[in-house]
N, C-alpha and C positions, 0 to 999 in steps of 0.2 A: 839771706834770700828772700825772706818775706817781701822787704822794700822794692827788692832787684823785680820780683815777679809782679807787684803792683806796679812799677815803672813800664813794666815792658809789656803789659795789658793796658796800662792805659797809652801808651803810644803808638804800639800795633796791633792792638785787639782786633779791629775794624779787619786789618788786612791778613792776618792770621785768620778770622771768621769764613771770610772770602776765601781763602787757599783749602781751609779743611772742608770746604762743602764742594769742593771738586771732587772728580775722580779721573786721576791722572792716568794716561798709558802707562803701565807698569814696563811695558819692551821699552819705549821710548825714556822713562825716567832712569830704567838701569842702563841704557846707553848712553844717555847725557851724563850720567854720574861719572863713567868709566873716562869719554872724553876730557871730564873736569880735571881728573888725574894731573898734579905739577902744571897747572895755566891756569891764567887769571878767567873771573867769571864773564867777561866779555866774548873771549878767546871760545870758551865752552856754550854759550848762546847762539853764536855766530855759524860754529861748526855742526851745532845739532840742528838749527834752523836750514841748513844745508840739507843735511844728511836729509831729515826728515821731510822735505820738500819734494821727496824723491822717491821712499820707502816708507812703507809703512809696517812691515813686517820681517821675521827672521829670514824665512823663503826670500823677499823681496833683497835682503842685504845677500843672499848668498849667490844672486844672480849678478851681482854687480861684481865688474872684474875689479881685480885687485887696484887697479892703478885708476880706477873711478874711484872708489871708495877711499883711498886715500889723498886723492883731490879734493873730495866732496868735506872732508874734516881735517884738512890741511892745517885751517884756523887753529886748531886745539893744541898744536905742538907734538912733537915726536908721534908721529900721524903713521910710520909704516908699523912701529908696536903697535899701537892703538887699532891701525885696521887688524892686525893678525888677530889682537883678541878679540873683536865685534866678530870678526868672522867666524872664531871659534864658537863664541857665547850663541851668534845667530845658528851654527850647527847645531851645536846640543839641545837649544829649545824647540828647535824645529823636529827632531830627531826622537827625544825623551820626553819632551811635553808634549808637542801637539798643538793642542788648542787649551793647555794649562799654562800656571807658571809657576817657579819655587816659590814658595810662599813661607819659609822657615830660613832663620841665619846660618843655619847649617848647610842647606842644600842652597842658600845665595850663593854662601861661600864655597863652591865647591866649584862654581865658574869661572874659568880663566879671567884672571885679572879683577877678581871681585875681591874685594878686602872686606876687615870689619866695618869702614866707613859707608864704602858702596853699599855694602847688606842693610847696613842700619837708617842709609837715606831710603831704603827702599820699602824697608817696613815701617818706618815712621810717615813719610810723605805717600808713599804708594799705596800702604795698607791699615794704615791709621794707627799701628801699633803704638804703645808707650814706651816708645824707645828713642833716647838721646842721641842724635849722630852727631860725633863731633869731627865738624870738619874746620878751616883753620879759623873761622871769626868764632865758633862756639869754642875752641880752645885756648885764642887770644884773652876775650873777654872772660873765660872762668878763671885765669890765672893773675890777670890783671885786677880784676876782684878778689882776689885773695880764696876761692874755694876751694882751690888745687896747688900742689905744689909747683912751683916753677919747671920742675924738671918732670913733671909728670906727663906719662905717655897714653896712646889712647884708651885701654882697655879702663884705666885707673882712673881719668878723667870722664869718661861714661857711666863706670859705677860710682863715682863719688857725685858726680849731679845726679843721678838717679836717686841715690839716698837721701839726696836735699830738696826734691822736687815730686810731689805727688804727681801719679800716674796721669791725673786729666790736666796736668799743666807742663806735662812734657814737650808736648809740641809749641806751647809756648815760649819753652825755652831754646826747641830747635832755631824754629820762623824769628823770634825775636832778637837772639845772639846776634844771628848771620846779619839780619837790617841791620840792627845795633854796630856792627862790625863793620858794615860797608859805608852807613853813615858817619859814625861819630869816631866810635873805640877801633880805628884803621890799624890795620898792623904796621905799616909807616903813616909815620906825622898825624898821630891819633889827635883829634881834635877837644883837647881835654877842657879848653875853656868852654865847651859849648857843653859840655856833660852832665847832664842832671845825679849821675851818679860818683861822683868824682871827691865826694869828702869819703865814699865807702872803699875806694879803690887804692891798693896798695903802691899800684904803677904811680899814679901821680901825686900820693904824699910823698914818696921818695924823692921823687922828681923835684917837688917843691921844696923839701928840706935840703937841696941841695945848694 
């Protein structure tokens, strides 16, 4: 893990420091993460941009007609289901939290459509907690590099990585693996020839031996 952390810090350190210096809107982050379920990053970005060009709060989402909300988030896929969940989340936040926001894993996971990954994204990216949020890129990179079993599920991956990574470096793994997964260690057609970690990579070494 030490070599991987050094690589991520060298390659993405500046980008990560800039991201850590921001104070993202927690509501927007939460809804964007819900939009990201089972869709590609670019679709999530487009749906989020469309939605938050029109609304800025739970109350404003509740004032949208269902069809209007569905149309705004349509690029994210399964938009009718997501629209219902977003309306439910907005209603709970408006009625139960007012001007505050749920800030623990257990409270976040009580919201409709919010599972461990979504909760951990909010905790890490929004609240600066030392939590590793396991998205598809974190999962693929950690399995290919041999940190977790190939059939490991979310909680096993998160707990294993957190046992290997000091608290101060967990956001480095979060954002580092996300960027590395988008650029090099892609889910499909990874660019192994360009990878500086390939000699540590079980996936590459197995492929090379065939």
